[in-house]
N, C-alpha and C positions, 0 to 999 in steps of 0.2 A: 239721079239714082235714089230710090226709096231707101228708108232707114233699114228695113229688113233685108233688102238686096245688098246694101253696104255691109251689113252684119254677116250675111251669108258669104260674101266675097272674102271677108276677113277670116271666116271659119274654114273656108275651102282649102284643101291641100293639093299640092301638085302631086299627081300619082306617079311621077317618074321615080324610079328606084336608083337611078344613076347619080343623082345629086340630092342633097338635103333639101326638102321642100322650102320654097321661099317664104311660106307662111311662118315657118319657125324663126325667121329672122326679124319679122316686123309686126308680129301680133301685138295689137295695142287695145287699150280699153275703149269701148265704143261710147261716144257722148251722144245721147239722144234726148229728145223731149218726151213729154207724156201725152202728145197729141194723137197718137195712134193706139188702137186697141192691141193689146198683147195677149197671146195665147201660148201656153207652154204645157208640156207634160211634166209633172213633178215626179222625180225619181227617188228623192230622199227628203225626209222631213225631220226636224229636231226643234228643240225649244231652248231659248236663252232668256236671261233676265237683262232688261235695259235698266241699268242702275241710275241713269240720268232721269228717266221718267218714272222709275220704280214700278215698272210693269213688265209682264212677260211678253215675249215675242215668239211667234212661230216662224221658222225659216223653211221655205221650200226651195230645194235645188232642182232645176229642171232644164228642159231642152225645148226650144221652139220647133215648129215644123220645118223651118229653114236650117235647123241644126245649130242655133246659137245657144250658148250656155246662159242660164238665168239663176240669180239668187233673188228670192222674193221674201221680204220681211213683212209679216202680217201682224198688225197691232190691234190693241183694243179689246181682245177677248180675255175675260177674267175667269179664274177657276172657281168652282162652287161645289157644294154638297148639300144634303138634306138631313134634317132631324125631325122626328115627329113632334108636333107642337104639344107642350105639356097639357094635361087635362086641366081645363079651366083657364087656359091661357087666352088673353085678349090682345087684339092687334095693337092697342096703345101701350102694351108692355114690351114691344119690340126693341125700343131704344134701351131699356134697362137690360134686356137680354144681351144686346150687342155690346154694351159697356162691360158687362160681366165676362162675356166671352173674350173680349179683347184683353181684359186684365189677366185672364187665364193663359192666353197665348203669350203674354208679356212682350208685346210688340205694338207700339203706338200706330194707329191708323191701319192696322193689318186687316180689319174687317171693313169692307167697302159698304156693304148693305146687307140687311136681313129682310126677306120678303115672306109674306104669308101666301102659300100655294096649296091648292087642293090636288092631291095625287093619290095613287093607289099602289100599295106594296105589291111587287110581283109575286111574292111568296104566298101562295094559297088563294083560294077563291073567296071573294068578299061580297059576292052578289052585285058587283059593279059599283059598290059604294066607295066614294073617295073620302080620304081623311085629310085633316089639316097638317101640313108640313111647313117647316121653316127652311127656306132656301138661303143658305149662307154663302155670300160671295166674298172672296178674299183677294188681296192685292197680289200675293205671291203664292205660287203652287206649293212652295215649301211650308207655308203656314197651315196647310190642310191637316198635316199629321198632328201638329200642336193643338189645333182646334178640335180634332177628333178625340185626342187624349183628354182635353179639358171637359168635353161633354160626357165622356165615359167615366171620368173620375168623379164628376159631380160639380154642379153649378148652382150658386145661390144668387137670386135676384127677385125683386118685386114680390116678396111674399113666398117665393119658392126656395126651399132650402135643400141643398145637396141633391138637386134634380139631376138624374142621369138618363141617358137614352142610347139606344143603338143608332149608329149613324147609317146613312144611305148614300151610296155612290162616292164615299170618301176614299176608296181605294182604286179609283180609276185614274190612270195617268193623265196629266194635263194635255199632252199631245193627242191622246185618243179622245178625250173629252171635246177638244176643239174639232177634231175631224168628224166626230159623230154629230155634234150640234150644227156644224157648217156643211154637213153632207159631203165631206171630202173622203174619197176612198183611196186606197193605195194606188200609186202610179196612174192617177187619172189626170185629166186636162183641166187647167185653171185658166179662166179668162179675166183679164184686167181691163175694164172698160176705159176708153179714152177719157182723159181728164180726171179719172178717179184715183190715180196713183201718182207718185212722184219719183223721179230719178234720184238715186243716191250717188254721191261723189266722195264717199269716205275711203274708198280704195282698200277696204279691209278684205275684199274678195277679188280674185282674178277672173271671176265670171264675166262674160261680155256684157250682160245686161244686169244691172243692180237696181232693184226697185223696192218701194215701200207702199203698202196699201192697208186701209182699215179692213177688218174682217167682214164687216157688213157691206162692203163695196165690191168685193171679189165675187166671181161667179164660178161655181164648181160644177163641171159637167159629169154626169154619170157615164161610166164606160160602156155605152151601148151605141149601136148604129155607127155613125161617122166618128163618134168619140171613142170607139174601141181601137182606133189606129194606134200605132206605136211610132214615136218620134225617131228620126234617123240617128240613133245612139252611136257614139264612137266608142269602139271596144278595143282596149289595149291588153294584149296578152304578153307576158314576159317570163324569162327564165334566167337564172344566174349560174355561173360556174366558179368554183373556188379551187385554188391550188392547195389541196390538203396534203398532209404528210402520210407516208405509206402506212396503211392499216389504222389510221386515226381519223375519226370524224372531224371535219373542219371546225376550227374555233375562230370566232371573229377577231379576237385580240392577237391572233398569230397568223392565220392563213389569209392571203389576199384574195379579193374578188378579181378574177382575171378576164371574165367576159360577161356581158349582159346583152341578151337578144330580145328584141321587142317587135311585135307585130301589131299593126293598127288596122282595124277592119270596120266598115260601116255596117250597122245592123241590116240584115237582109242580104248582104253581099257574101259570096262564098270565098272570095280571095281578098287578102289584105292589100291595102293601097300603100302601106308603109311597111317595109322589111328593113329593120335596122339592127346592126350588131356593133357593139362597142368592145374593143379588144385592147388589153394591156399588151403593148409591143406591136410589132408589125403583123399584117395579115394579108395573104394573097387575095386577089379580087374574087368576089362571089357574084355570079350573074344575077341580076334582079334584086340585089341587096345593097343598101347603103352601108358601107363598112367604114368605121371610124377607129383609128389607132391612137393610143395614148402612151406616153412615156412614163407617166406617173399615175398610180392608182387613185390618188386624190382628184386628179383632173378627170379621170373616167367617171368617178362617182358624182362629181359636181355636174358634169355634162349630162349624165343620165337624169339627174334630178331636174335640171333645167329643161331637158327634153320632155319630161312628163308634164311640167307646168305649161309648156308651149303647145304641146299636142292637145292638152286639156281633155283627156278622155272622160267619158261619162261612166264607163264600166271598166273595171280593172280585174283581170282574171289571171290565173296561172294554176300550178299544181303544187300544193303544199306551200303556197306563198305566205299564208298567215302564220304558220309555225316555223318556217325556215327562211325563205327568200327575204321577206320584209324585215324580220327581226335581225337577220344576219347583216343586211345592208345598213340598217340603222345603227347597229352595234359597231360595225366596221367604220362607218363614217364618223361616229363619235370617237372611236379610238384614234383615228387619223386626224381628227380636228377639222373635218369638213363641215363647218357650221351652217352653210347654206343648204345642206342636203335634206334635213328632215322637215321639209315643208312641201308635202306632196298632194295636199288636198286643195280645195277651192277657197280656203280662208288663209290669207297671207300671214296672219299673226298666230296661227295655231300650229304647233309642232306635231308632226306625225310621230306617234309612239306605239310601242308594242306592250300591251298590258295583259297579265295573266287573267283568264276568265274560267269559270267553272259552269258547266251547263248540265242540268239533270232533268230528264223527263221519262215517263213510262215508255213512250214510243221509241225514244232514241238512246235511253240509258244515260250513263255518266260520261261526260267528255270534258277534258281540260285542253284549252286552246289559248292562243294569243289573239287578242283583239287589236286590230290596226285601225286607227282613225284616219280615214281619207275623206274628210268632210266634203259632201257634195258629189262624191263619186260612189257608185255602187261597187261593192267588192264581192266577187264570187270566187272563192277558192274551190276549184273543181274537186279536190280531194275531199273536202268537207261535204260537198254536194253529193258525191258518190257514197260517202259513209252514211249520210242521212237517208238517201232515197233508194239505195240499191243494196241488196244482200249479196256480197261477193266473197269468194274465198280469199282473194288477194286484192289489195287496193294500190299496188304499185302502178305507176303510170304505164309501164309495159303491159301488165296484166289487164288493166282496164281498157287500153287501146286495142289489145288483141281481142277482147270480148266484144267491144262495141264498134270498132272501126275495121277490124280484121287486119291490122298491121301493127308493127312494133317500132320502138325507137331506133335511132341510128345505132350501129354496132360499135359503140365506144364504151368500154368498161370503165367504171369510176377509178379503178386502180391506175389507169394510164393517162388520166387527165393532166396531171402535173407534168408528166413526161412529154405529152403533146405540146403543152404550153411552153416548155423549156426548149423545144426543138427549133424549127425555123418557121417562116411565114406560111409554108405549105401545111405543116402539121397543125399550126394554129388555125388555118383555114378549115381543116378537117374537124377540129374541135368546134369552130364557129358554126359549121353546118349542123353538127350535132345539137348545139345550143339553140339554133334557130328552129330546128324541128321540135325540140322540147317546148319552145315558146308557142309553136303553131298547134301542137296536138290538143292543148286545153281548149283552144278556139274551135277546133274540129269536133271535139267531144261535146262542147256546149251547143253547137249547131245541130249535131246529129240527135242529141237527146232533147233538144228544144228547152234547155234548162232556163235560160233567161226569160223566154216567152212564158213558160209555165209558171215561173215565180211571179212575173208581172200579173198574170191572170189570177193567180192565187191572192195576191195583194189586193187586186180589184174586187174579187168575189167576197173576200172576208173583211175588207175595209181597213186593214192594218198597213202601216208604212212598210215599204219594201224591206228595209233593214231589220224589221222584226222577224222576218221569215227564217233567217239563218241563225239569229241570236236567241229566239224564243221557241217554246214548244207549241203544242196544238191548242192549249187552253185559251191563249190570248186571241186566237182567231174566232173562237166561239163567243168569247166575251164581247168582242167588237160587234158581232152580228146581233147578239142578244140585247146589248145596250142600244143599238140603233133602232131595233123594233120596239123596245120598251119606250124609248124617247118619243117615237111616233104615236104611241098609244097612251101616253100619260102614266106609265108605270115608273116606279122608282125601285132600285135594286139594293137590298141590304148589303152592307159591308161586313162579311162574315170573317171573324178571326179564326181561320181554319188551321187547326193544329194536327189534323188527322183524327179520325174517329175509329172506335173499336168495332162499330157496326159492320157486319159482313153480310153479303147476300149470295144466294145460290146462283151459280153460273149456268151456262148453257147445257142442254142435254146431249149426252153421247150415247147413242144406241150401241150396245155391245156388238162388236163385229162378229159375224159368223165366218170364222176363218176357213180358208181353203182355197184351192185353185178352181176357178170357174172357166170352163171352156166355152161358155156362151157369153154374148155381149151383156154388159151391165150398164143400165141407164142411170144417170145422175140427175135428180130433180133438185133444183136450187131455188130458194126464195130470193127474189131480186131485192137488193137493199133492205134486208129483213128488218133490222132494228129501226131505221128511219120509217119504214112502212108501218111497223107496229105503233110507233109514237103518233103517226098521223091517223091511223085507223081508229085508235082508241083515245085520241085527244089527250095524250099524256104530257103534262106541262106543269111548271111551277104555278101558273095562273089558274089551273083547273083542279089542283089538289084540294081535297075536302077533309075537314075534320068533323067528328060526330056532332059537335056543337053547331057548326054551320049548317049541316044537313037538317038538324032540328030547327034552327032559327028560320030557315027559308022553306021548311016543309018540303024538302026535295024527295022525289019518288024514285026508288031504285029501278034501274033499267029503262027509265024514261028520262029523268033529269040527270042521273049519274050512273056510272057502272062501277062494279067492284071487280078489281083485277084478280087473277089467280093467286096473287100474293096478299089478298085481303086489304089492299089500299083502294081508296075511292077517288074518282075523278069525274067532274061534270062532263056531260056530253057536249058536242060541238053546237047543238041547238041552243044550249044555255050560254055558252061562251067558247069561242074558238081559241085554243091555246096559242101562245106566242111561239113556242117551239115548233108545233105543227105548221104554223104559218111560215116560219123560217125555212123549214124542210120542204114545204110545198114550193116556195119561191125558188129554192136551190135546185130542186129536181125538175121543175117546169123550165127553169132557165137552162138546165143541162139538156133537156129535150129539145129546146129551141136551137141550142148551139149544135147539137148533133144533126138536127134537120138542116141547118144552114151549111154545116160541113159537107153534107151529101151534095148540096147544090153548088158549092163554091169551087171555082177552078183555079183561082190564083194561089200558088203554093204558099206564099207568105201569109195570106189571109186564112188559108186552111190550117197552117201551123198555129195561128192565134186561136182559132175556134177549137182546135183539138186540145190545146193547152187549157182553154176555158172550161171545156166539158170535163176534163180530168180534175181541175181545181174544184169544180162544183160537186163532183162525186166524192172526193176526199173530204170536202167540207161537210157534206151531209152526214157522212159516216162518223165524223168527229163529235157530233152533238151528243150522241148517247154516252160516249166516254166521258164527256164533260160533266154530265149529271152524276156519274158514278165515281168521280175523282174525289176521294175523301179529303185529300189535301188539295183543295181547289178553291176557286173563286166563289162558286155557288153550288156546293154538292147537294143532291137530293136523292137519297137512296130509295125513297118511295117510287121515284120514276125509274131509276136504273134497275131495281129489283123487279118491278112490274114488267119491264120490257123483257128481261130474261125469263120471267115466269111465263109470259105469253109465248115466248119462243119455244120453251119446253113443251107447252101444251100443243103448239102447232106441229112440232116435229112428231110427237106421239100421235096426233090426229091424222097427220099425213100417212104415217105407217098403217094406222087402222083402216083408213079409207082405201088406200091402194090394195092392201091385202084382202079387204072385204069385197071389192069390186072385181078385181082381176083374178077370177077363179074359174076352174073347169065347170063348176055348177052354173056359172053365168055365161057359158058359151065360149070361153077362151080356151085355147089349146093347152095352156099350162096355168098353174096357180102361181101368182106373183109372190115374191118373198123379198122383204126389205132386209138386206144383209148388213147395212151399216147406216148410221146417221150421226151427224156432227154439226151443232150450232145452227146452220141454215140450209142444210142439204141432206138428202137421203139417197142411198144407192139401192137400186131395185133390180132384182133378177126376175125378168118376165118369163124366162125359160125358153124363149125362141132362139133359133140357131142363127138366123141372118141378122146382119147389122141393121139393114133397112127396117125390118120388122120391129126390132128393139127401139130404134129411133122413133118410129111412128107411134108405138105404144107409149114411149116416154112423153112425147108431145101431147098425146091424148090424155094421159094421166095428169100431166101438169095442168091442162085446161080444166079437167074435171075437179081436181082438188082445189084449184083457185076459187071455184064457185062456193066452196064451203067456208070461205073466210071473208072478213069485212074488207072492202076496198080501202086503200090501194094495194093491199097485200096480193102478191102475184108469184105463183110458183112457175118456174121455167124449166124446160129441158136443157141441161147443160152438159158440158164435158168437164173433165177434171185433170189437173196436172199436179204431180207431186215431185218435189225435189229435195234431196237431203244435202246437208252442208258438207259432211265428211266425204272427201274424195273416194276413200276406200269403200264406204257404204254405197256411194253413188255408182261406182264401177261394178260392184258385185250385183246390186239390184238391176242396173242397166243390162248387164250381160245375162242375168237370169231371166229377166222379162223378155229380152230379145229371143232367147232360146225357147221360152214358153209360148210367147205370142206370135212371133214371126216364124220360127222354125218348127213350132209345135213339138218340141223335144223336152218333155217334162223330166224324163230320166236324166238327160244331159244337164239340165239345170240343177237337179239335185246333186249330181256328181260334182259339178263346178263349185 
């Protein structure tokens, strides 16, 4: 039997629900040699310091195509950043510079080497001329902050006194630096060539395959073609029930955990292959479910912890598990002295803990959550997913399931849970069925909304580790893409100490609405991906931004070599230099076009889901780039870009209004004169005056094509429809009823009276 087949056999579970799978009784660490090439999809990445070798290590947790869990330790990659070489600096002064820098860091041997490199700053157009930079390589990522402070504070060496400089790329996290330089994207496939890695037998991990490899020996596959596949991830969804006191929310130090229901499903399957419920006290038989009864709560908790380690899930999901289920279980186990409980990740010596975290972003607002470390396992709390990705009136599991699944939870009110538990085995069975459904619903939600696939594709598109997607905002995704493209083209990015700026810029245009009831169809003309299109059409980028001195230095000619935006900022044309941001946007949107094209041809449901997730991730990613440049408290703000984009947008909306109202007139042979009754950011609403819906739609398409010819490609005006929704239920009901009376019943008076 081959090693992979042996591993697969160990990983496989008996699908029978009547008895506990034999896999759970004898899972053991696989002992293998390094003679076979190994390929796995990494699902989580982190960094640690090996204090024996005094060097950083990147850890990838992943899954092979056969379904075996992997932990891969990647060694040898060292952190670095850049500083501009001082004026008059000579290569032979590098040793003196290194000695002075190390003294400032106050850590012996912290600087591994300093190299002379020719690079170009990404900020501003420099005519393609590169400058001298010093690339500083350090032994420990933690030393970068001290080195940065030393350079910014002032350094004296070899005739230079109190020399200071702005640092470049000193604020990029070590893990992202590694992934960018080694061309590793989020959730992609890694190949370990035969003979290039070694097996580890340190048993600090319960993953089935434990390996180590040098960073320059591994092969990273881009997530395209055959490498866009997804490994057979094992997904565990769970829910707990507590016996609370009447009218009081459960407290871990007082109220016992009485049931834990767990479902385990293979990615791509619609039904779980393990249905397990652990019950305190006896429980009547539930068909298709492995039911375990316990006399003591301590035994129940220990059994579930052991169950998690033996099942070895790749993805752990639930509903409000981060803020309730996990913290409650951990606190309860601590209170009862169940010392073996809090080891739920893939690292045997790392305790699972619940830590308070605060998250703040413009897109998602302020959030306070608990962070649970399940090293090596993806954690998706479906409540947090819903709150991030959907605007709903209520986020209870009942409301969310009614909205997306068309069904609700079992009819067991929380006030009778303790009563059911204290009854007999039949009442506990009723409670167990309720608990099992609550464990299954998050899985159903995740499948229906393709959350896992969409997040995997977002990680792949933006190049960030999967775990960044729920813990970080939008900026980090753009940072990753920007650094990747800059790395390819020899640019270096300044580390800006952004404290927020007072500079403000004018936003989008809103054409004052002509209020009233229109009994004729209104056409909506919408600019497709307006802000990304503007950035591509006019080559707006950090690398193309011009200053008056540079225009003069290179004798640049207006409207030939550069354009002046409506905001009076100057950018070189694509014929002089194609901007990095437009290249990123073109890559994203062309990749989206390919994904949508492949989606139309694909028949396999699972591959269709992957492609749909990919095209959505590409769209969101493209739309995030503009916001990144306008974030004054950000990694690389550039208000000249963001204000120019909105200025172009304002001009285009006004121009669209003028063109439509000038062309579609009675004088030009049309039956009515068109009137733009509203415009906002990227769309205008047009009253062509025609009575039939078909005529309005035909004129809308014609007008969109006509106006598109007036703008620089790839700007494209489309005929679109629009949907409006208000959050307040009262407002929604009033508007819905009024619109129904006006539009369907044609009863204007009835709407007014209502």
